[in-house]
LOLUM-419515 format. One line per field, with one value per residue: residue number from 1; residue in three letters; x, y, z of N, C-alpha, C, O in turn. Coordinates in nm, 4 decimals, decimal comma. Atoms other than C-alpha are relative to their C-alpha. Layout:
BEGIN
n	[NUM | ...]
res	[ALA | ...]
n.xx	[X | ...]
n.yy	[Y | ...]
n.zz	[Z | ...]
ca.xx	[X | ...]
ca.yy	[Y | ...]
ca.zz	[Z | ...]
c.xx	[X | ...]
c.yy	[Y | ...]
c.zz	[Z | ...]
o.xx	[X | ...]
o.yy	[Y | ...]
o.zz	[Z | ...]
//
This chain:
BEGIN
n	[1 | 2 | 3 | 4 | 5 | 6 | 7 | 8 | 9 | 10 | 11 | 12 | 13 | 14 | 15 | 16 | 17 | 18 | 19 | 20 | 21 | 22 | 23 | 24 | 25 | 26 | 27 | 28 | 29 | 30 | 31 | 32 | 33 | 34 | 35 | 36 | 37 | 38 | 39 | 40 | 41 | 42 | 43 | 44 | 45 | 46 | 47 | 48 | 49 | 50 | 51 | 52 | 53 | 54 | 55 | 56 | 57 | 58 | 59 | 60 | 61 | 62 | 63 | 64 | 65 | 66 | 67 | 68 | 69 | 70 | 71 | 72 | 73 | 74 | 75 | 76 | 77 | 78 | 79 | 80 | 81 | 82 | 83 | 84 | 85 | 86 | 87 | 88 | 89 | 90 | 91 | 92 | 93 | 94 | 95 | 96 | 97 | 98 | 99 | 100 | 101 | 102 | 103 | 104 | 105 | 106 | 107 | 108 | 109 | 110 | 111 | 112 | 113 | 114 | 115 | 116 | 117 | 118 | 119 | 120 | 121 | 122 | 123 | 124 | 125 | 126 | 127 | 128 | 129 | 130 | 131 | 132 | 133 | 134 | 135 | 136 | 137 | 138 | 139 | 140 | 141 | 142]
res	[VAL | ASP | PHE | GLY | GLY | LYS | PRO | PRO | GLN | GLN | ALA | VAL | HIS | GLN | ALA | THR | GLU | THR | LEU | GLN | ALA | LEU | PHE | GLU | GLN | ASN | GLY | HIS | ILE | CYS | LEU | PHE | CYS | MET | GLN | HIS | TYR | ILE | GLU | VAL | LYS | GLN | ILE | VAL | SER | LEU | ALA | CYS | GLU | SER | LEU | CYS | THR | ASP | PRO | LEU | THR | ASP | PHE | PRO | GLU | MET | GLN | GLN | GLN | ALA | VAL | THR | GLN | LEU | VAL | SER | ALA | PHE | GLU | ARG | PHE | ALA | VAL | HIS | ASP | GLU | ARG | LEU | GLY | ARG | ARG | ILE | LEU | LYS | ALA | LEU | THR | ALA | LEU | PHE | GLU | SER | SER | TYR | ARG | LEU | VAL | CYS | TRP | PHE | LEU | GLN | ASP | ARG | PRO | LEU | SER | ALA | LEU | GLY | GLU | TYR | GLY | SER | THR | ASP | VAL | HIS | THR | GLU | ALA | VAL | ARG | ALA | VAL | SER | ARG | ALA | PRO | TYR | TRP | SER | ALA | GLU | TYR | ALA]
n.xx	[0,0848 | -0,0775 | 0,0539 | -0,0667 | 0,0730 | 0,1229 | 0,1146 | 0,1001 | 0,0871 | 0,1235 | -0,0289 | -0,0172 | 0,1333 | 0,0769 | -0,0586 | 0,0363 | 0,1416 | 0,0143 | -0,0525 | 0,0896 | 0,1189 | -0,0402 | -0,0275 | 0,1268 | 0,0783 | -0,0610 | -0,1095 | -0,1110 | -0,0778 | -0,0627 | -0,1115 | -0,0990 | -0,0740 | -0,0790 | -0,1133 | -0,0936 | -0,0410 | -0,0042 | -0,0837 | 0,0731 | 0,0818 | 0,1390 | 0,0639 | 0,0179 | 0,1041 | 0,1295 | 0,0289 | 0,0437 | 0,1392 | 0,0824 | 0,0045 | 0,0837 | 0,1379 | 0,0232 | -0,1156 | -0,0155 | 0,0394 | 0,0276 | -0,1253 | -0,1006 | -0,1373 | -0,0253 | -0,0186 | -0,1368 | -0,0882 | 0,0154 | -0,0695 | -0,1434 | -0,0373 | 0,0162 | -0,1082 | -0,1193 | 0,0149 | -0,0118 | -0,1428 | -0,0687 | 0,0436 | 0,0531 | -0,0983 | -0,0153 | 0,1307 | 0,0870 | 0,1393 | 0,0150 | -0,0105 | 0,1313 | 0,0927 | -0,0332 | 0,0488 | 0,1469 | 0,0362 | -0,0313 | 0,1034 | 0,1215 | -0,0229 | -0,0048 | 0,1328 | 0,0905 | -0,0284 | -0,0790 | -0,1009 | -0,1072 | -0,0790 | -0,0769 | -0,1042 | -0,1022 | -0,0778 | -0,0818 | -0,0962 | -0,0933 | -0,0031 | -0,0762 | -0,1404 | -0,0652 | -0,0284 | -0,1370 | -0,0186 | 0,0709 | 0,1301 | 0,1141 | 0,1046 | 0,1296 | 0,0880 | 0,0395 | 0,0956 | 0,1293 | 0,0550 | 0,0519 | 0,1153 | 0,1127 | 0,0682 | 0,0828 | 0,1032 | 0,1025 | 0,1181 | 0,0432 | -0,0652 | 0,0954 | -0,0417 | -0,1006 | -0,1321 | -0,0230]
n.yy	[-0,1175 | -0,1232 | -0,1064 | -0,1248 | -0,0691 | -0,0708 | 0,0896 | -0,0060 | -0,1174 | 0,0395 | 0,0005 | -0,1397 | -0,0608 | 0,0545 | -0,0524 | -0,1415 | -0,0072 | 0,0461 | -0,1055 | -0,1146 | 0,0325 | -0,0010 | -0,1378 | -0,0716 | 0,0519 | -0,0202 | -0,0961 | 0,0541 | 0,0854 | -0,0916 | -0,0665 | 0,1023 | 0,0353 | -0,1154 | -0,0137 | 0,1106 | 0,0163 | -0,1368 | -0,0059 | 0,0622 | -0,1047 | 0,0425 | -0,0096 | -0,1430 | -0,0482 | 0,0511 | -0,0659 | -0,1359 | 0,0092 | 0,0322 | -0,1154 | -0,1024 | 0,0411 | 0,0003 | -0,0646 | 0,0455 | -0,1121 | 0,0436 | 0,0482 | -0,1059 | 0,0515 | 0,0684 | -0,1048 | -0,0497 | 0,1048 | 0,0023 | -0,1180 | 0,0258 | 0,0973 | -0,0599 | -0,0980 | 0,0801 | 0,0546 | -0,1116 | -0,0329 | 0,1114 | 0,0328 | -0,1082 | -0,0485 | 0,0965 | 0,0451 | -0,1167 | 0,0461 | 0,0458 | -0,1209 | -0,0666 | 0,0830 | -0,0186 | -0,1330 | 0,0068 | 0,0669 | -0,0940 | -0,1040 | 0,0569 | 0,0079 | -0,1348 | -0,0616 | 0,0667 | -0,0324 | -0,1206 | 0,0386 | 0,0687 | -0,1058 | -0,0661 | 0,0926 | 0,0130 | -0,1236 | -0,0150 | 0,1093 | -0,0130 | -0,1401 | -0,0228 | -0,0229 | 0,1298 | 0,0602 | -0,0143 | -0,0883 | 0,0532 | 0,0487 | -0,0481 | -0,0685 | 0,0423 | 0,0524 | -0,1152 | -0,0763 | 0,0688 | -0,0165 | -0,1363 | -0,0098 | 0,0721 | -0,0917 | -0,0939 | 0,0721 | 0,0553 | -0,0867 | -0,0373 | 0,0705 | 0,0038 | -0,0623 | 0,0853 | -0,0437 | -0,1379]
n.zz	[0,0000 | 0,0129 | -0,0848 | 0,0357 | 0,1061 | -0,0358 | -0,0217 | 0,1066 | -0,0063 | -0,0688 | -0,1436 | -0,0400 | 0,0029 | -0,1115 | -0,1241 | -0,0078 | -0,0367 | -0,1386 | -0,0874 | 0,0080 | -0,0792 | -0,1409 | -0,0414 | -0,0054 | -0,1118 | -0,1303 | -0,0005 | -0,0780 | 0,0898 | 0,0953 | -0,0666 | -0,0335 | 0,1216 | 0,0430 | -0,0912 | 0,0139 | 0,1395 | 0,0502 | 0,1198 | 0,1111 | 0,0616 | 0,0168 | -0,1320 | -0,0263 | 0,0905 | -0,0469 | -0,1270 | 0,0327 | 0,0460 | -0,1156 | -0,0904 | 0,0633 | -0,0230 | -0,1445 | -0,0637 | -0,1394 | -0,0855 | -0,1371 | -0,0605 | 0,0170 | -0,0077 | 0,1268 | 0,1003 | -0,0148 | 0,0521 | 0,1451 | 0,0525 | -0,0125 | 0,1021 | 0,1327 | 0,0190 | 0,0272 | 0,1354 | 0,0944 | 0,0085 | 0,0644 | 0,1348 | 0,0832 | 0,0968 | 0,1083 | 0,0481 | -0,0183 | -0,0150 | -0,1376 | -0,0824 | 0,0020 | -0,0780 | -0,1414 | -0,0380 | -0,0038 | -0,1259 | -0,1085 | 0,0043 | -0,0587 | -0,1447 | -0,0565 | 0,0081 | -0,0925 | -0,1395 | -0,0275 | -0,1000 | 0,0712 | 0,0643 | -0,1063 | -0,0447 | 0,1032 | 0,0132 | -0,1208 | -0,0058 | 0,1129 | 0,0475 | 0,1223 | -0,0343 | -0,0184 | 0,1304 | 0,0476 | 0,1147 | 0,1161 | -0,0431 | 0,0760 | -0,0768 | 0,0542 | -0,1049 | -0,0809 | 0,0805 | -0,0075 | -0,1347 | -0,0118 | 0,0909 | -0,0600 | -0,0923 | 0,0763 | 0,0750 | -0,0886 | 0,0035 | -0,1330 | -0,1113 | -0,1102 | -0,1268 | -0,0638 | 0,0429 | -0,0452]
ca.xx	[0,0000 | 0,1388 | 0,0841 | 0,3030 | 0,0646 | -0,2484 | -0,5656 | -0,8451 | -1,0669 | -1,3738 | -1,2106 | -1,1112 | -1,4636 | -1,6225 | -1,3803 | -1,4504 | -1,8264 | -1,7914 | -1,5740 | -1,8045 | -2,1057 | -1,9196 | -1,8046 | -2,1554 | -2,3046 | -2,0556 | -1,8362 | -1,6278 | -1,5197 | -1,4480 | -1,2271 | -1,0552 | -0,9615 | -0,8471 | -0,6236 | -0,4665 | -0,4441 | -0,3770 | -0,1209 | -0,3815 | -0,5351 | -0,8487 | -0,9245 | -0,8745 | -1,0940 | -1,3769 | -1,3490 | -1,3817 | -1,7026 | -1,8408 | -1,7498 | -1,9166 | -2,2369 | -2,2053 | -1,9721 | -2,0054 | -2,1914 | -2,2812 | -1,9173 | -1,6995 | -1,3896 | -1,4219 | -1,4579 | -1,1289 | -0,9628 | -1,1043 | -0,9761 | -0,6328 | -0,6222 | -0,7513 | -0,4975 | -0,2223 | -0,3569 | -0,3833 | -0,0210 | 0,0822 | -0,1229 | -0,2420 | 0,0805 | 0,0910 | -0,2823 | -0,4859 | -0,8147 | -0,7651 | -0,6586 | -0,9901 | -1,1806 | -0,9992 | -1,0764 | -1,4422 | -1,4586 | -1,2869 | -1,5369 | -1,8279 | -1,6766 | -1,6046 | -1,9501 | -2,1093 | -1,9490 | -1,8341 | -1,6529 | -1,4548 | -1,3444 | -1,2385 | -1,0514 | -0,8707 | -0,7678 | -0,6458 | -0,4699 | -0,3040 | -0,2408 | -0,1106 | 0,2106 | 0,2811 | 0,2892 | 0,6301 | 0,7731 | 0,6101 | 0,2958 | -0,0329 | -0,2968 | -0,5752 | -0,7125 | -0,7111 | -0,8919 | -1,1649 | -1,2044 | -1,2515 | -1,4857 | -1,7020 | -1,7788 | -1,9072 | -2,1093 | -2,3005 | -2,6574 | -2,7080 | -2,5160 | -2,7375 | -2,7232 | -2,5093 | -2,2181 | -2,2553]
ca.yy	[0,0000 | 0,3396 | 0,5958 | 0,8611 | 0,9479 | 1,1555 | 0,9966 | 0,9129 | 1,2103 | 1,0231 | 0,9775 | 1,3447 | 1,4523 | 1,2211 | 1,3337 | 1,6985 | 1,6458 | 1,4572 | 1,7252 | 1,9994 | 1,8244 | 1,7715 | 2,1341 | 2,2627 | 2,0422 | 2,1183 | 2,4246 | 2,2370 | 1,9829 | 2,2602 | 2,4452 | 2,1259 | 2,0298 | 2,3810 | 2,3867 | 2,0494 | 2,0696 | 2,4412 | 2,3646 | 2,1855 | 2,4384 | 2,2332 | 2,2157 | 2,5917 | 2,6583 | 2,4351 | 2,5881 | 2,9344 | 2,8344 | 2,6903 | 2,9967 | 3,2253 | 3,0284 | 2,9897 | 3,2427 | 3,0638 | 3,3535 | 3,1461 | 3,0591 | 3,3704 | 3,1712 | 2,9597 | 3,2755 | 3,4012 | 3,0680 | 3,0748 | 3,4291 | 3,3294 | 3,0287 | 3,2271 | 3,5059 | 3,2447 | 3,0826 | 3,4217 | 3,4993 | 3,1573 | 3,1314 | 3,4725 | 3,5690 | 3,2514 | 3,1814 | 3,4981 | 3,3080 | 3,1351 | 3,4686 | 3,6221 | 3,3279 | 3,3685 | 3,7415 | 3,6659 | 3,4254 | 3,6800 | 3,9428 | 3,7138 | 3,6540 | 4,0224 | 4,1319 | 3,8856 | 4,0291 | 4,3759 | 4,2215 | 4,0035 | 4,3102 | 4,4813 | 4,1733 | 4,1406 | 4,5049 | 4,5024 | 4,1668 | 4,2490 | 4,6226 | 4,7597 | 4,8565 | 4,4851 | 4,4093 | 4,3483 | 4,5460 | 4,3157 | 4,2410 | 4,2759 | 4,5183 | 4,3364 | 4,1593 | 4,4809 | 4,6558 | 4,3908 | 4,4213 | 4,7975 | 4,7719 | 4,5266 | 4,7954 | 5,0332 | 4,7625 | 4,6468 | 4,7751 | 4,7828 | 4,6961 | 4,5908 | 4,7363 | 4,4415 | 4,5988 | 4,9430]
ca.zz	[0,0000 | -0,1029 | 0,1742 | 0,0098 | -0,2733 | -0,2786 | -0,1405 | -0,3828 | -0,4639 | -0,3387 | 0,0041 | 0,0207 | -0,0715 | 0,1864 | 0,4595 | 0,3793 | 0,3992 | 0,7278 | 0,8860 | 0,7634 | 0,9177 | 1,2466 | 1,2604 | 1,1885 | 1,4605 | 1,7335 | 1,7801 | 2,0365 | 1,7753 | 1,5281 | 1,7745 | 1,8909 | 1,5350 | 1,4547 | 1,7637 | 1,6915 | 1,3121 | 1,2592 | 0,9880 | 0,7723 | 0,5341 | 0,4743 | 0,8485 | 0,8821 | 0,5796 | 0,7062 | 1,0531 | 0,8996 | 0,7225 | 1,0441 | 1,2518 | 0,9973 | 1,0447 | 1,4216 | 1,5879 | 1,9254 | 2,0883 | 2,3940 | 2,4642 | 2,5123 | 2,6099 | 2,2984 | 2,0908 | 2,2328 | 2,1550 | 1,8027 | 1,7460 | 1,8723 | 1,6387 | 1,3408 | 1,3937 | 1,4040 | 1,0864 | 0,9151 | 0,9960 | 0,8667 | 0,5474 | 0,4254 | 0,2506 | 0,0410 | 0,0039 | -0,0460 | -0,0743 | 0,2605 | 0,4100 | 0,3013 | 0,4520 | 0,7812 | 0,7877 | 0,7115 | 1,0083 | 1,2328 | 1,1204 | 1,2104 | 1,5539 | 1,6164 | 1,5000 | 1,7403 | 2,0546 | 2,1520 | 2,4494 | 2,2121 | 2,0168 | 2,3388 | 2,4568 | 2,1252 | 2,1026 | 2,4631 | 2,4319 | 2,0985 | 2,0709 | 1,7430 | 1,9183 | 1,9756 | 1,6020 | 1,4572 | 1,1696 | 0,9151 | 1,1137 | 0,9329 | 1,0550 | 0,8679 | 1,1760 | 1,3805 | 1,0969 | 1,0984 | 1,4755 | 1,4550 | 1,1562 | 1,3494 | 1,6061 | 1,3408 | 1,1607 | 1,4653 | 1,4384 | 1,8130 | 2,1281 | 2,4149 | 2,7670 | 2,8730 | 2,6822 | 2,8374]
c.xx	[0,0891 | -0,0662 | 0,0601 | -0,0747 | -0,1225 | -0,1127 | -0,0984 | -0,0946 | -0,1302 | 0,0194 | 0,0155 | -0,1356 | -0,0841 | 0,0518 | -0,0365 | -0,1454 | -0,0220 | 0,0487 | -0,0917 | -0,1254 | 0,0318 | 0,0191 | -0,1292 | -0,0841 | 0,0565 | 0,1219 | 0,1204 | 0,0906 | 0,0755 | 0,1245 | 0,1106 | 0,0850 | 0,0872 | 0,1236 | 0,1056 | 0,0509 | 0,0075 | 0,0832 | -0,0688 | -0,0995 | -0,1473 | -0,0766 | -0,0293 | -0,1131 | -0,1397 | -0,0400 | -0,0486 | -0,1459 | -0,0940 | -0,0142 | -0,0784 | -0,1476 | -0,0368 | 0,1214 | 0,0131 | -0,0387 | -0,0274 | 0,1250 | 0,1126 | 0,1446 | 0,0375 | 0,0189 | 0,1427 | 0,1002 | -0,0061 | 0,0727 | 0,1508 | 0,0479 | -0,0088 | 0,1078 | 0,1289 | -0,0043 | 0,0154 | 0,1469 | 0,0765 | -0,0344 | -0,0307 | 0,0973 | 0,0062 | -0,1325 | -0,1025 | -0,1457 | -0,0266 | 0,0100 | -0,1325 | -0,1034 | 0,0231 | -0,0503 | -0,1526 | -0,0470 | 0,0282 | -0,1046 | -0,1289 | 0,0131 | -0,0046 | -0,1376 | -0,0981 | 0,0208 | 0,0911 | 0,1102 | 0,1185 | 0,0908 | 0,0876 | 0,1133 | 0,1134 | 0,0880 | 0,0856 | 0,1110 | 0,1084 | 0,0001 | 0,0848 | 0,1488 | 0,0767 | 0,0320 | 0,1457 | 0,0046 | -0,0798 | -0,1369 | -0,1126 | -0,1016 | -0,1399 | -0,0971 | -0,0478 | -0,1041 | -0,1378 | -0,0641 | -0,0630 | -0,1221 | -0,1235 | -0,0784 | -0,0924 | -0,1127 | -0,1141 | -0,1205 | -0,0398 | 0,0780 | -0,0954 | 0,0575 | 0,1060 | 0,1420 | 0,0335 | 0,1011]
c.yy	[0,1233 | 0,1107 | 0,1359 | 0,0805 | 0,0734 | -0,1004 | 0,0124 | 0,1188 | -0,0298 | 0,0036 | 0,1427 | 0,0695 | -0,0464 | 0,0528 | 0,1462 | 0,0170 | -0,0396 | 0,1060 | 0,1220 | -0,0236 | 0,0018 | 0,1429 | 0,0805 | -0,0430 | 0,0379 | 0,0914 | -0,0479 | -0,0870 | 0,0860 | 0,0637 | -0,0986 | -0,0354 | 0,1157 | 0,0174 | -0,1070 | -0,0210 | 0,1352 | 0,0115 | -0,0603 | 0,1022 | -0,0387 | 0,0074 | 0,1463 | 0,0554 | -0,0447 | 0,0647 | 0,1424 | 0,0028 | -0,0224 | 0,1201 | 0,1163 | -0,0280 | 0,0073 | 0,0586 | -0,0283 | 0,1077 | -0,0394 | -0,0432 | 0,1019 | -0,0495 | -0,0715 | 0,1009 | 0,0537 | -0,1018 | -0,0051 | 0,1180 | -0,0226 | -0,0962 | 0,0600 | 0,1042 | -0,0731 | -0,0568 | 0,1099 | 0,0364 | -0,1077 | -0,0107 | 0,1178 | 0,0487 | -0,0915 | -0,0440 | 0,1104 | -0,0405 | -0,0476 | 0,1186 | 0,0747 | -0,0784 | 0,0176 | 0,1352 | 0,0034 | -0,0659 | 0,0906 | 0,1111 | -0,0503 | -0,0095 | 0,1385 | 0,0669 | -0,0619 | 0,0438 | 0,1222 | -0,0315 | -0,0712 | 0,1005 | 0,0692 | -0,0884 | -0,0064 | 0,1244 | 0,0270 | -0,1049 | 0,0117 | 0,1424 | 0,0132 | 0,0171 | -0,1308 | -0,0690 | 0,0230 | 0,0900 | -0,0460 | -0,0562 | 0,0639 | 0,0662 | -0,0440 | -0,0475 | 0,1140 | 0,0848 | -0,0639 | 0,0157 | 0,1379 | 0,0192 | -0,0665 | 0,0892 | 0,0926 | -0,0688 | -0,0498 | 0,0940 | 0,0492 | -0,0813 | 0,0083 | 0,0659 | -0,0805 | 0,0453 | 0,1414 | 0,0077]
c.zz	[0,0000 | 0,0820 | -0,0337 | -0,1042 | 0,0523 | 0,0231 | -0,1164 | 0,0217 | 0,0735 | 0,1513 | 0,0526 | 0,0087 | 0,1192 | 0,1336 | 0,0192 | 0,0428 | 0,1456 | 0,0977 | 0,0016 | 0,0837 | 0,1494 | 0,0507 | 0,0132 | 0,1193 | 0,1359 | -0,0096 | 0,0780 | -0,0875 | -0,1006 | 0,0617 | 0,0359 | -0,1224 | -0,0473 | 0,0888 | -0,0249 | -0,1427 | -0,0702 | -0,1281 | -0,1226 | -0,0563 | -0,0101 | 0,1322 | 0,0311 | -0,0859 | 0,0447 | 0,1321 | -0,0243 | -0,0440 | 0,1182 | 0,0932 | -0,0601 | 0,0249 | 0,1477 | 0,0709 | 0,1500 | 0,1023 | 0,1446 | 0,0760 | -0,0189 | 0,0054 | -0,1298 | -0,1127 | 0,0064 | -0,0550 | -0,1529 | -0,0637 | 0,0037 | -0,1090 | -0,1404 | -0,0289 | -0,0339 | -0,1426 | -0,1049 | -0,0192 | -0,0765 | -0,1486 | -0,0921 | -0,1072 | -0,1220 | -0,0615 | 0,0285 | 0,0234 | 0,1431 | 0,0962 | 0,0073 | 0,0801 | 0,1498 | 0,0477 | 0,0086 | 0,1295 | 0,1193 | 0,0059 | 0,0642 | 0,1517 | 0,0631 | -0,0017 | 0,0984 | 0,1454 | 0,0129 | 0,1003 | -0,0656 | -0,0707 | 0,1029 | 0,0492 | -0,1013 | -0,0075 | 0,1237 | 0,0049 | -0,1071 | -0,0532 | -0,1268 | 0,0281 | 0,0182 | -0,1325 | -0,0365 | -0,1223 | -0,1213 | 0,0371 | -0,0792 | 0,0925 | -0,0433 | 0,1080 | 0,0892 | -0,0736 | 0,0054 | 0,1369 | 0,0150 | -0,0896 | 0,0608 | 0,0949 | -0,0770 | -0,0757 | 0,0878 | 0,0040 | 0,1387 | 0,1016 | 0,1184 | 0,1248 | 0,0696 | -0,0368 | 0,0467 | 0,1124]
o.xx	[0,1815 | -0,1735 | 0,0226 | -0,0500 | -0,1534 | -0,1180 | -0,0999 | -0,1292 | -0,1813 | -0,0685 | -0,0330 | -0,1625 | -0,1495 | -0,0272 | -0,0670 | -0,1757 | -0,1019 | -0,0188 | -0,1169 | -0,1698 | -0,0468 | -0,0278 | -0,1426 | -0,1601 | -0,0178 | 0,2244 | 0,2333 | 0,2131 | 0,1923 | 0,2320 | 0,2287 | 0,2078 | 0,2000 | 0,2303 | 0,2251 | 0,1518 | -0,0367 | 0,0653 | -0,0140 | -0,1981 | -0,2350 | -0,1940 | -0,1389 | -0,1971 | -0,2330 | -0,1576 | -0,1393 | -0,2236 | -0,1990 | -0,1235 | -0,1347 | -0,2274 | -0,1452 | 0,2181 | 0,0803 | 0,0304 | -0,0165 | 0,1174 | 0,1948 | 0,2300 | 0,1505 | 0,0994 | 0,2064 | 0,1960 | 0,0962 | 0,1404 | 0,2207 | 0,1514 | 0,0777 | 0,1558 | 0,2026 | 0,0958 | 0,0756 | 0,1923 | 0,1737 | 0,0543 | -0,0219 | 0,0549 | 0,0209 | -0,1350 | -0,1658 | -0,2163 | -0,1284 | -0,0613 | -0,1728 | -0,1873 | -0,0716 | -0,1087 | -0,2087 | -0,1430 | -0,0514 | -0,1458 | -0,1908 | -0,0812 | -0,0732 | -0,1743 | -0,2008 | -0,0639 | 0,2071 | 0,2212 | 0,2330 | 0,2130 | 0,2068 | 0,2264 | 0,2307 | 0,2106 | 0,1921 | 0,2231 | 0,2221 | -0,0544 | 0,1753 | 0,2326 | 0,1997 | 0,1033 | 0,2023 | -0,0978 | -0,1296 | -0,1985 | -0,1058 | -0,1261 | -0,2391 | -0,2154 | -0,1650 | -0,1985 | -0,2381 | -0,1860 | -0,1727 | -0,2186 | -0,2355 | -0,2006 | -0,2054 | -0,2127 | -0,2234 | -0,1055 | -0,0986 | 0,0931 | -0,1398 | 0,1756 | 0,1823 | 0,2360 | 0,1446 | 0,1311]
o.yy	[0,1337 | 0,1596 | 0,2364 | 0,2002 | 0,0720 | -0,2044 | 0,1134 | 0,1525 | 0,0559 | 0,0498 | 0,1746 | 0,1426 | 0,0346 | 0,0866 | 0,1885 | 0,0993 | 0,0220 | 0,1359 | 0,1802 | 0,0660 | 0,0535 | 0,1776 | 0,1625 | 0,0370 | 0,0507 | 0,0539 | -0,0085 | -0,0792 | 0,0607 | 0,0623 | -0,0676 | -0,0392 | 0,0950 | 0,0538 | -0,0797 | -0,0884 | 0,1485 | 0,1060 | -0,0552 | 0,1373 | 0,0448 | 0,0444 | 0,1797 | 0,1310 | 0,0356 | 0,0939 | 0,1897 | 0,0875 | 0,0411 | 0,1478 | 0,1971 | 0,0638 | 0,0532 | -0,0130 | 0,0466 | 0,1256 | 0,0444 | -0,0800 | 0,0866 | 0,0015 | -0,0610 | 0,0789 | 0,0744 | -0,0649 | -0,0215 | 0,1021 | 0,0068 | -0,0729 | 0,0351 | 0,1144 | -0,0320 | -0,0542 | 0,0876 | 0,0565 | -0,0772 | -0,0349 | 0,1028 | 0,0867 | -0,0435 | -0,0948 | 0,1134 | 0,0229 | -0,0124 | 0,1229 | 0,1205 | -0,0192 | 0,0268 | 0,1448 | 0,0709 | -0,0197 | 0,0967 | 0,1520 | 0,0212 | 0,0217 | 0,1585 | 0,1354 | -0,0013 | 0,0165 | 0,1203 | 0,0205 | -0,0540 | 0,0859 | 0,0898 | -0,0424 | 0,0006 | 0,1145 | 0,0879 | -0,0754 | -0,0308 | 0,1686 | -0,0666 | -0,0215 | -0,1314 | -0,1694 | 0,1288 | 0,1400 | 0,0362 | -0,1268 | 0,1812 | 0,0196 | 0,0099 | -0,0134 | 0,1179 | 0,1357 | 0,0061 | 0,0293 | 0,1506 | 0,0843 | -0,0195 | 0,0780 | 0,1171 | -0,0046 | -0,0778 | 0,2130 | 0,1565 | -0,2025 | 0,1173 | 0,1001 | -0,0258 | 0,0172 | 0,1896 | 0,1166]
o.zz	[0,0806 | 0,0466 | 0,0267 | -0,1187 | 0,1714 | -0,0425 | -0,1867 | 0,1350 | 0,1456 | 0,2240 | 0,1612 | 0,1040 | 0,1850 | 0,2218 | 0,1307 | 0,1292 | 0,2161 | 0,1963 | 0,1071 | 0,1555 | 0,2288 | 0,1591 | 0,1040 | 0,1738 | 0,2331 | -0,0666 | 0,0487 | -0,0781 | -0,1301 | 0,0018 | 0,0209 | -0,1143 | -0,0922 | 0,0394 | -0,0135 | -0,1637 | -0,1843 | -0,2049 | -0,2327 | 0,0086 | 0,0122 | 0,1335 | 0,0762 | -0,0371 | 0,0473 | 0,1539 | 0,0442 | -0,0001 | 0,1282 | 0,1427 | 0,0139 | 0,0441 | 0,1838 | 0,0970 | 0,2210 | 0,2026 | 0,2342 | 0,1932 | -0,1093 | -0,0671 | -0,1777 | -0,2032 | -0,0969 | -0,1228 | -0,2194 | -0,1653 | -0,0933 | -0,1715 | -0,2245 | -0,1418 | -0,1236 | -0,2142 | -0,2100 | -0,1318 | -0,1457 | -0,2305 | -0,2140 | -0,2164 | -0,2344 | -0,1736 | 0,1341 | 0,1019 | 0,2028 | 0,1965 | 0,1143 | 0,1479 | 0,2279 | 0,1556 | 0,0948 | 0,1912 | 0,2131 | 0,1145 | 0,1431 | 0,2244 | 0,1633 | 0,0938 | 0,1291 | 0,2304 | -0,0281 | 0,0892 | -0,0237 | -0,0698 | 0,0800 | 0,0650 | -0,0645 | -0,0114 | 0,1132 | 0,0463 | -0,0865 | -0,1604 | -0,1514 | -0,0534 | 0,0134 | -0,1345 | -0,0090 | -0,1689 | -0,1982 | -0,0427 | -0,1157 | 0,2038 | 0,0056 | 0,1038 | 0,1267 | -0,0132 | 0,0198 | 0,1466 | 0,0695 | -0,0495 | 0,0410 | 0,1047 | -0,0346 | -0,1079 | 0,0386 | 0,0317 | 0,1525 | 0,0862 | 0,1548 | 0,1296 | 0,1492 | 0,0375 | 0,0245 | 0,1612]
//
């Protein structure tokens, strides 16, 4: 058996569908896979789709973990894969738009002054834009 070659397209398609269904059903599984397989572009891409659909609004700690993982993935992949970079930013936008507290946490935890010389400001831009796009912040955020 040759394990060095590419897997059959049918197997890849079935695995992708299975992961997508798992990620859509359970944000915990999505985040777990993203944390443990952050170097796998397909996992990151599927996680982004899932987080756009369900930004984990009931789990603030998980949102912070997701943002941390997505920022790491953006720094790793965006330069070489513009399409994946846009997907990651879209998922971050969905997360930021779902929680003002998450935006505040992110901007306090990762100030612009902490970026290196070649650090991207794209994620910070999305966080700030999310504040202006929100139609209404409830009294809980006051």
